[in-house]
N, C-alpha and C positions, 0 to 999 in steps of 0.2 A: 504493500500500500504506500503510495507516494505521501510526502509530507503534507501537501495540500489536501489530498483526499482524507488523510487521517485527521487533520485539524477539523475539516468539515464534518466528518463522521462523529468526532468527539463533541462538536458543538450541537449537532443534530441530536445525539443521544442525550445531551444535557437538557434539551428542550422538552423531551418526552413526547407523548402522542397528543397531548392536549395543552394548549397555551392559555394562560390566564389573561384577564383584562390588563391592558397596558396603562397603568397609572392614570394620569388625567385625561388621556385620549378616550378612554372608555371603549376601546376596540376589543372585541372578542375574536380571537383568531383560531380557536379550536373548531374542527370539523367533526361532525358525527360520522359514524360508519355509513349511514345512508347517504350523506352528502358526498363522501368519498366515492361511493359506488355510482351515484348519479352524475356527478359533476367532474370526476376524473382530474383531481389536482396533480400538477406536475411534481414528481418526486425530486428530492434533493440530489443533485449530481454536480460533479466538479468538471468544468467551471459552472457556476450559477450564471445563467444567461439573462441579464437585465439590460440588454443593449438594442433590442429590435422591436420593442413595443408589442410583444406577443402577449396573448392571453394565457396565463399559466394554468388555466382550467380548460377542460374539454379535450376533444369532442365529448359532448355529454352522452349519457347512456342511450338516449333516444336517437342521437345522430349515429352512434356506433352501430346500433341495431339496424338502422336504415341503410348504412353503407354495406353491412354484411349481407343483408337481403338483396342489395343491388348487385352483388357479385353474380347472381344468377343471370343477369342481363349483360355481364361484362363482355360477352361476345358480340354485342350489338353496337353499332355506331350511336353516339349520344344524341344526335339532333332529333331523333324520333321521340325523345323523352324530355325535351326542353319545355314543352307546352305548359305542363302543369306548374312548373316553377315560374315561368314567365307570367302566368296568370296570377299566381300568389304575390309576386313582386308588384305587378300592376295594381292589384287590389290594395296592397300595403301603401304604395306611394300615391294612390288615387289618380292614376293615369291610364289611358288605353294601352293595350298590350303592344301596339306598334311603336310605343315610346321606349320600350325596354330592350337593351342589348346585353346579353350575357357574355361575360369575359372570364378568362382564367385568372381570377384575382384582379383587383382594380389596377394593378400594375400594367396588365395588358391593355386595359382601357385607356390608361394614360398614354401609353406608347402609340397606339393606333390613332388616338385623337391628335397627338402631336404631329404625326406624319401626314394625316388626312387634311388637317386644316392649317398647319404651320408651313407646309412645303411652299417654297418660292417666296417666302416673306420672313416675318419675324414673330416670335412669341415674347411677350413681356411678362415678367414675373418679378417677385422680390426674392432677396437672398438674405439669410438662409431660409430654405424651404425644402420640401420633398423634391428631389432632383430628377426622378425617373423620366418624366415627359421631356424636359428640356435636354437632358443628356442624350436621349434617343433621337429626338428630332434634330439635334445638332449634327449627329452622324450623317443624317440624310440631307444636310445642306441648309437647314433652317438657322437663321440668325437669332441669337438670344439677347434680348435687351434687359439686362439685370438692373433692378432698382433696389437700393439698400432698404432694409427695414427702417422705420422712423425711430426717433429717439425713445419711444415707448416700446420698441421692438414689435410693432404691429406692421402689417402690410401698409405701405404708403400709397393709399388709393388716389390721393390727389396727384402725386407725382406720376403714377402709372397713367392716369387719365391725360395728363399733359403730354405724355410721350406717345400716345396713340396716334398713328399716322396712316397714310395709304399703304405703308409696308406691313402694318400690323395685321396678322391673320388670326391671332389668338391671344387672349390674356388668361394666365393661369393664376387661380387663387387656391390656397390650401387653408380651409377654415372649418374647425380649429387648425392652426398652423402646426406643422411638424418641422422644427423641433421645439418651438416655444410653448405650444399648448394654448396659445392665446386665441381669443374669439373676437372678431370684428363687431362693432356696434351694429345691431340689426338694421336700423333704418339706413345707416350709411352704406352698408354693403348691398342692400336692396336697390337703393338709388343708383349706386355705382354700376351694378350689373345691368339695370335697365338702360342707362345712358350709354355705356361702353358697348353693349351687345348690338347696338344699332350700327356700330362701325367695325366690330370684329367679334368673333365667337368668344364667349367667356366660358371657361372651364372651371367649375367649382368642385374641388376635391373635398368630399365630406366623409373621409374614411373614419373620422373620430366623432361624427355627428351624435352618435348614441350617448356619448359621455358628456355632452353639453349640460351644464348645470342651470343655465338661465331658462326660466320657464317660457314655453311657447316661442322659442327661438325659431325663426323661419328657415326652412331648407330652400335652396334656390330651385328646387323642384316646382315650387309655386310659380316661378317665372317661366319655367318650361310650359306649364299648363296654360299660361297666358300667351304663348307663342313666341317668346323671346329666343334669340340665338344663344341659348345657355345650355351647357351640358353638365350634368351632375354625376359624379362617380360615388359609388358605395361599395363596401366590401363585407364579406363574411369572415375575414381574417381576424378581426379585432374582438368585438363583444361576443361574437358567436363561436370563437375559439377554433376556427377552421383555416388558420394560416397555411398549414401544410397540405391542405386539400385543394386550394386554389379555386376560389369562386368569387366573382364580383359582378357588378352590373353598372351600366350607364343608363341615364334617363335623358332623353332629348326628344324634340319634336320629330315627327316621322321622316321629314326630308333629311335631317341630320343623322337620325338613327340608322337610316338605310345606308348612308355613306359610311358610317362606322361599322355596321355589321358586315359590309362588303370587305372590310380590311381585317376582320378577326382572323387570327392565325392559329392560336393554340386551341380554340374552341373549348368545350367543356368535356367532362367525362361522367360516366354513369354514377360513380360513387359520389362525386362532388354534387351532382344534381340531387341525389337522394338525401345526402347530408344536409344540403341547404334547405330542402323542403322541410325536413325534420326540425332544423334550426328555427325556421320561422314559426313553427308551432310550439316550440319549447320555451314558453314564457318563464318557466321556473328557472331554467338555466340562464336566460337573458337577465333576469332580475338578480340572480345570484352573482353573475359576472360583474354587474354594475356595483352591487353592494361590496364585493371583495375588492374591486378597484378603488372604491372610495376609502375603504379601511386601510388598504396599503398606502394610498396617498397620504392619509392622516398620519401614519407611522413615519413616512419619509419626511413630511414637513415638520413633524414634531422634533425629529433629530436635527433637521436643518435649522430650526429655531434655536435649539440648544447650542448648535455650533455657530450661531449668529451669521449664517450664510444667506445672502439674498436669493430669492427664487420667484418665479412667475406663477400667478394663479392659473392652474391648469384645467382645461376642459377636455382632457384626453387621458390616456392610461399611462402617463409618464409625467415626470417633473423636470423642469429645466432650471438649473441653479448655477450660481456663480461660485466656482470652486476656489478661485484665487490661484490656481495652478494650471499650467498648460495641459490640455486634455491628453495629448500624446504621452506626457509624463504620468498623468494620473491613470490613464488606461493601463500602463505597464505595471504601476504599483498595485492597482486593484486586481489585475490578472494574476499577479504573484500571490495575492491573497485568495484567489479562487473565484473572481467575478469578472464577467464581461459587461462593460458599461458602454454608453453611447460613443459614437465616433466624433471626431472634431467637426464643428460647423463653422467654417470661415464666415466672417472675420471674428466670430465670438469664441476665440481660442481658449479662453479660461472659463467657459460655461460648459456644464455637463448635463446631458440628458440621461435620466435614469428611469427605466421602465418599471412598472409595478409587477411584482412577482407574487407568489403565494406569501401568506403572512410569515411562514417560517423562513422563506428566502429573504424577505425584507428585513426581518429581525437580524439575520446573520449579516446582511449588507450593512445595516445601521451600526452594528458592532465594528465592522471593518472600517467603514468610512470615518467613524469617530476616532479610531486608532490612527488613521492617516491624517485627518484634517483637524482633529481636536486639539 
């Protein structure tokens, strides 16, 4: 057994099978045997992975059963089985079925949108943000017009709007943003999308929409319903715990949806379809995921407060905090302690993105980060 594995094993053993409430946070971290069976928490393993914004729970029992049953149709091509899932998503989003495009994780949706609408012109976005669309489109000859986040580390919508020109084919928003977890003011982002979509397609990446804490915060799907040139991406990777299964979808008006569906490359697979259908019906797992994410964030921010380190209010399943050390250096130190944390996000080189894990994982991380930065 390696030194890292042994230390993690010893720490895990000291925690026991049930964890008590954490001081003033009031968080109960123990899971019942029933919760373990139904919600499939990730087991402690070295290194503990807190760098990719994955859900540490799932696939749930219902999703696993659906995938197992789906193996009987594994010899079939998947497009004959898409219809039920498309119908369920359309009902969930309140749009006709011809507004829905299934993709192999929202990453594929970002890529095909970038090359479909960015080709021959430019995409405008802010930095840092989720880079998949821009990196892929750039390979295919699209110019990327980068706008820095503003002083509050929000998307600078005013500056983006100023830069829109005849060359602009698409504007990319990530809201809540990755890596900051910040949420744009509802009225401001709605007005922005209405105005800018008259000149270029607006892409709203809403991968973390389920984690938004602000009541009645609007999805830009509402603008799609009104006929604006807006595309919205959603994923089953986060709150539904299906990152390894690869399923997401785009919502757009039919003319745009047809252009996107014609560019789909990976398509879907039978197991992903069946898992996603089960996920949409499994409200217990959905609510459990949100609850545990909030508990984990409370533990993380409690430790950050004790360490007196600045952090941003997060509407996602991660926390972005100012560590005071370059992230490349901090990554190495934390990896030596048995943890993978977020990569560097230029130009915020002393900020760290830490994903929520299971309560056990977060407690171990909090011990380690306190040793390093305390």
